[in-house]
N, C-alpha and C positions, 0 to 999 in steps of 0.2 A: 812637319806639323802644316799643315797648310790652313792659312789663312788670309782675308782680304787685309789686302793691305791700304791705309789710307794715303802713299806717295801714288800707288796705283790711280787710283780714282781720280787724283787729282792730276798725274799725268794726261789721262784719259778726257781732261774738261767735266767730268762728272759732278763734281763741287761748285762747278757754278750756278749760281741764283739759289745755291742750297742750303736749308737751313743746317750749319751743322755741330753737333752736341759734343765737345772734348767734355771727358772725365781724365784730369789731369789731378796728379799728386801735386799739393799745393801747402802740405800741412809741416810749415816752419815753424823751429822757435820761436818762439818772443819772449820778450823782458815784462816787466812788471808796469812798465808803461807802455804795452803794447805794438813796443818797435821790434822789428826782426832783426835776429841776433846772426843769424844766416841763411843764407840764401838760393844755396845751392839749386833746391825743386824747383824754383820759382825758373830760376836758367833753364835748368833741363828741360821745361815744358813750353817754353818760348818757341821751338824750331815746328811745332805741330802748329801751333795758334799762327805761325807767321806761314805755313802751307797752307794753313784751311784761307788767311786772306789773299796770298800768291794765285790760290785757285779759283777766286772769289766770290767764297763764302757768309753767306750769315752768321757769325760766332761766338755760339756758347760755352761757356768752359763753367765747370762746378770740380768743386774739390771738398773732402771733408778737412778739418781744422781741430785738432785736439778731440776732447771727450766729451762734447756736449751732450746735453737732455736732452731728448728728443720730444717736440713739442715747446720747448721753453727756451725762447733767445736770449741769452745773456752778450753785453757788448764784448767781453773777454773772448765772446766766442766767434765774432765777427771775422770777416774775410777784408773787410775794412782796408788794413794793413799791405795784404795780400794784390788788391785791386792797386793800389799806390804806385808798389812795389813794380807791378807789372805793367802798367801805364808809362813805367820811365822806362821799363827794360825796351820794349813796342813802341814807345816813341807815338802813342798812338790815345787817344782816352779811352777808357777802359769805364764803365758803370754797371756799378753794384745792383743787384736786385732783388729786392726779397722779395718772400712770399710767390715765387715764379711757379709752383706747380701747375696752375691750371691757366697758365698762360704767357711767354713774354712776346715783346716788340720788341723785333730785333731785324735791322738792313743789311744787306751787302754789304762789307768793308766793314760792319762793326765789330765789335768785339764787347759781351755783356758778362760778367761774371754773374753768376748766380749762389747765392750765398750759399752758407756753409751746409751741406747735403745733410748731413749727419743730425740735421736739426730737425727735418721731416720725418711724418712717423711714420713706421713700417720702412724706413731703410733698412736698420741694419737684419730685418727677418725676413730682408727681398720682398715683401708685399707686392701683390701684380696688382692691383688697383692702382698704385703709387709709380712703379715700375710701367704699365701703360701711360698714364696722363706724361711722364717724362717721354718715353716713345713717342707721343704724338708731338712734342716741342720740337722737333727734328727730323729733317729726312736722314741725314747720315749721323750714326751714333760713331764715337772716334776712341775707344779702348787708350789711352795712353797712359796710365798708370800702373805700373808693373807691382811700387810700392802695395796695392791693394787687391793684386791680381790671386791673392787666396782667402777672397771671401769673397761668398757669390751674399751680395746687398741689390739693393733695387739700383744703384746707380751703377753698379759695374757690374752684373748679371741681370738682374730680369731686365732692364734697359734694352741689353743688347740682343735679350728675346723678342721682343717685340717691334724694334727698332726698325724703317725700311730695309734701310743696310746697316751692317755692322761690319766697324775693320778695326786694324790693332793698328794706331799713332806710330811717330817712327823711334818713340824711348820701346812702347812694348816690343815692336819687331825685332828692334834690336837684341833686346834680352833673349825673346825667340832664338834668332838667332847663334846669340853666342852659347845659348845652353846647348842648342844641337849640336854645335861645332865640339864641345865640350864633354858632353855625357853620350848624344846618341853615334854621334860619328868622330869619335875623337882620334889622334896623331898616337899611335903609341910611342914610348910608354905614357900609360896615362896616369899619373901621381896626384892626389889627392892628401890636402891636409885638413886635418879639422881639429879644431883645438879650442877649448875653455871649460869654465870650471867644474862642469859636472857629465860624467858617463850618459846617465841617465835624461838629461836635455836632449841628447844627441844621440843615443844608441840606434835610434831606426835611423838613423843617416848612415851610422857606422855598417849598421846590417846590409845597407841596401848598398852602398860602394863597395864593399868587402863581394861581391858579385861580381863588380865592373870594374874594379882599378889593379893597376900594376903593383902600387906602393900605396902605402894607407899610412899617414904619418899624423901621429899624435900628438899632442900638446897638453899643457898646460895641466890643471887636476886631472882631464880626462888624462894624459902620459904617467900622472901617480897610482893611477888604475890599472893602467896597461905592466905598472911594473910590478907592481903586488903581483897580477897575475904571470909574471915571470919567475917571481921568487924573490925579488929584490927588497933590499929594507925604503922607506919611506920616512922614517921618524914620526915626525906629527904634521906630514904636509895633506895636503887637501885632497881627498881620496872617497871613492864610494868601494867601500870593503863587500858589501851585498853585490856588485857586480861584480866580482872579479871572475864569474864564473861564463857569465856576458863574455865580458873580455875575451875570454881567453877560446870561446866560443868563434869572436869575428877573429882570434891569429890562423885557428886550427883553419877556418872558411880559407882565408886568404894562404893560409900554405896548400891548402889542397890545390887548392888555382897553379901552384908554383909562384906566389904572389906572396910578400911581405911586408908585416907590421915592425917598422925599425924601431928594437927599446933603445933609449937610453944608454950609452955607455959613460957619460958622464956628464954631472948636474953643477947650478951652481945652487948653493944654500948658506942660509941665514936661521941665527936664532931668533929672529922677530920678524914681521912681515911689517916694513918699515923702511923707509926711501934709503934713511942712512945710516939703515944695518950692516955689517961688515958682509961684503958676500965672498964665499970663499968656494974655489971649485975643485970637487970631492969626483972620485971614481964611483960608479954606481951603487955599488956593492959593500962601498964604504958610508956611507949615510947613517949619522948616529940619530938616537931616538930623540933626543929631542933638536935635529932641525929641520927645517922647513924649505923641502926643494923651489927655488923661485923662476928658475929659467934653465934650460938645457945646458949643457956647457960647451967649449969650445972643440972639443974634438969631436961630440956628436953632430954640432949646426953644421961643421966641415964637411964629414961624410955625408949630411942631407942637403948639403948645400952643393955637393957633386953630382950625387944624385939627381937634382932640378933639373942643372946643367944639362944632362941628358936625358932630358925629359921629352914628350911631344905634346901634352898637353899639363895642365896644371890647372888645379881647381884648388881656392884657399879660402879658409874659410875655421878665421882666428888665430890669436898671436901666439907662440907657444914661451909665452915667460910673462912677467910681471912688467912687459916695459916701457909700461907708467915708470917704473924706477930705474934710471940711469942704471942703474951698476947690474940691472937684470935683464937689460936688453937686447945686450949683443946677439941673444939667440934669434931673439925675432929679425932685428937687423940683419943677420946675417943671410935668412932664410927670404927675407922681404927681397936685399939685394942680389943674390942667387935667382930671385924668379924674376927679376928686372933685366939681369944680364941675359936670362935664357933666351934659346930660340923657341921657346914650344910656344904654344897657345895659350895665356892665362886667363883665369877667368875669378873675381874677385869679390865678395861681398860678404855681409855683417857688419854692426856699427864698429867691433875694433879694431876689425881687417882696415879698414876705410882708414880711421885714426891712425893706423899702423904707416899704411902708404901714405900718408899726408905726414904722417911724422918725418918720413926719412925719402918726402919726397919724387917717389919713384912713379908719381900718378900717370905719367907718359909711355913708362914701360912696363904697362900691365895691357894687356891685350883690349878687358873688358872688365870693367866696375861694374858690378849691378846695385842698383839702386834700390832692391827693395829687402829688408833684413827677412824678415819671415816667410814672405812666399820664396827669397834663394835658399832658405834651409829649407821649406816644403819640396824644392823640384830637388835638392839633394838629395831628399828622402822618397824621389820614387813618385811622389806623388805627381797626376794630374790637376792643375790649379785647374779653378773653376773659370776664372777669365780665359786660359786658353783653351778651353773644352767647349766654353758655348762661341766663342770665335769661331773656331773648326768645325762645330757642329754648324753653324748659318751658313760658312762659307762653301759647306759640303751637301747644301740642300736646302 
């Protein structure tokens, strides 16, 4: 995918003296007192801002925060805590500006943080008049918020339509490169791990991947539905019986290509969904009517680990068991460590996946960790994200 890259513009000196508008993702969690509890997204946005400053630009930055009501400012919706944290990280003043749509005064070498963009009327509906006003504030628009790339809003899509120049920031460019490497031009075998509680929420992803991957590993409640499709008992485990035929269709589509959906041969069960529930390993065909399947068994985990070790590319979305409970975390840990040890290029995304990566301390061993939950899932579905679409369109004409 061809898009303009902000790094290239800076290298060519084209940001010097220009007003650069960066759409970042600074949507961080806050406690009841308004303190930031986790600042990964802010830290991830700093390189783009530093790139703009080093390039000699006057810098405007905006982001959404939470779910404010358009046109109704409340103190808890303010980016004030973000401005303070950004100031600390950049080591220079960051001015927070309210009511900025009709004009902002910013000088070369300055950073102005524009108040929560979702407070602007027309933001979510991508109002053209609002987008044009935003575009008039800058010479260069930089999209650096992959977490919003699946939304066509005024600050993510509309402004890119009307700005003099629209390009991808380093975060967004890295996502494009990683996704292209994993899905468009993968080194084979390509293995995808798709796990979660419901087949229905990821059915389109499974169908899309069934046409691309050499192996489709399913986990969690999704695996239970596939076990039903394979004629195995699942006791009282979470599953969607009405989607068994859909699961069979995915298995058939993979088989027709000489690929497979590995079905667990052993599982870890309990009588109750609780951290202290006694865990029992059983062969898949021996699950009792009152059993809950809460993890894949050691035999299944080991087989999958061997297959991951032989992979060329791995796409990972979702833990394969209830990894929050230590008794039912072995499967996810085995998979995680196999991915970390593999020579394959790996890309991982989704909140629970990132939590598992953090739990096992393997951040440095994953090829690329995606920052966008919903956007990452839509890419796996085979959708073209609005942000990618408009940036590619602007780059080509």
